[in-house]
N, C-alpha and C positions, 0 to 999 in steps of 0.2 A: 540758132542753137549755141549754147555757151560751152565753155571748156570745163564746167564743173563735173565732178565725178558722178557716175550713175550710182544711185543708192538702191540697195535691196530693200525689201519691205520692212525687215526687222530694223535696219539702220534708220529708215524713215521714222519708225515708231520711237526709237531711242532719241533721235534728234528732236522730234516733236515733244517728247517728254521733257527734255532739257529746256527747250524753248518755253514750254508752259510753266515749268517750275521756277524759272528765274534764279534768284539767289539761293533757293532751297534745293538746287539740283545736286544731289550726291547719290551714291550707289543705291541705297535702300529706297529713297523716294523716287528715283528714276525707275527702278524695278516696279514699284507699286503703280506708277503712272503708266508704264508700258503695259502692264496687265489690264489696267482700266481701258486703255485705248484698243487693246487687242481682244477684249472680251468677246466671246466666252473662252477664247484660247488662253492658255497659261504660258508664262515665260520663265525659264530657269534663271535664277539670280546669276549663276556662272556665265550664262549666255550673254546677259546684259554687260557684265564686267569685261568679257572677251571682246564684245562689240565696241565698248567704250575704249579699250586699249587699242584696237585696230583703227578706230576712227581718229584717235589721238595721233597715231603713227602717220595717218594720211593728212593730218593738219586740219581736220574738220572740227575738232573740239580741242580744248585745252583743260588741264586740271591743276588744282593746287590743294594743299592740305590746310585745313582750318586749325585753329588753336585747339588743344585738347579741352574737352568739356567734362564736368563732373557727371552729367547725365549719361555719358558713354563710358564711365569708369576711367576717365582720364585719357581716352583715345581721341584722336583727331578724325575728322571726316575729310574724304577726298571729294571736293566740289568740282563740277564741270560747267563749262560755258561753251557756246557755239563760237567758232572762229568765222571769219568772213567766208572762207571756202565752204563751211558747213551751212551758213545762212544761204549762200547761193545755191548749193545743192538741194537744200530743203525747199527753197522757193521753186526751183525747177520741178522737183518731184510733186509738189502741191499743185502747180499749174497743170502738170500732166494728169494728175488724179482728177482735177476739176474738169478737164476736157473729157476724160473717160466717163465721169458721172453725167455730164451733159449729154453725151452720146447714148448712154444707157437709158436715161430718162426720155430722150427723144424717141427711142425705139419702144420702150416698155410703158412710158407714160408715168406721170407722178403717182397715181394710185397704186401701181404695181411695184413701186420701189422697195417697200418693206419686204424683208425676207419672210418666207412662209414656212 
């Protein structure tokens, strides 16, 4: 077991969104990706920003402001990236989720995996 922090499910979704978005990870795109990953559940934009702030305080992510763009009326975007602690925590969470999936499939079988 590593010393990486234990992530809640919503934090896992937000970190996964940042990872999948790469250089395009900023508040609005992260929120949209979190909703895709969590479907059919919805996620409040404010909850995403609060989680991003909390994870930045923990050193899991870092952020920076882009240059202002005409498309946003001269406003800058706050971009996010995973820090090493966030990478380690997400890897551990993904490995745990994989073990859970394997255990469920072993018990229920492949054909019954789909939600009914």
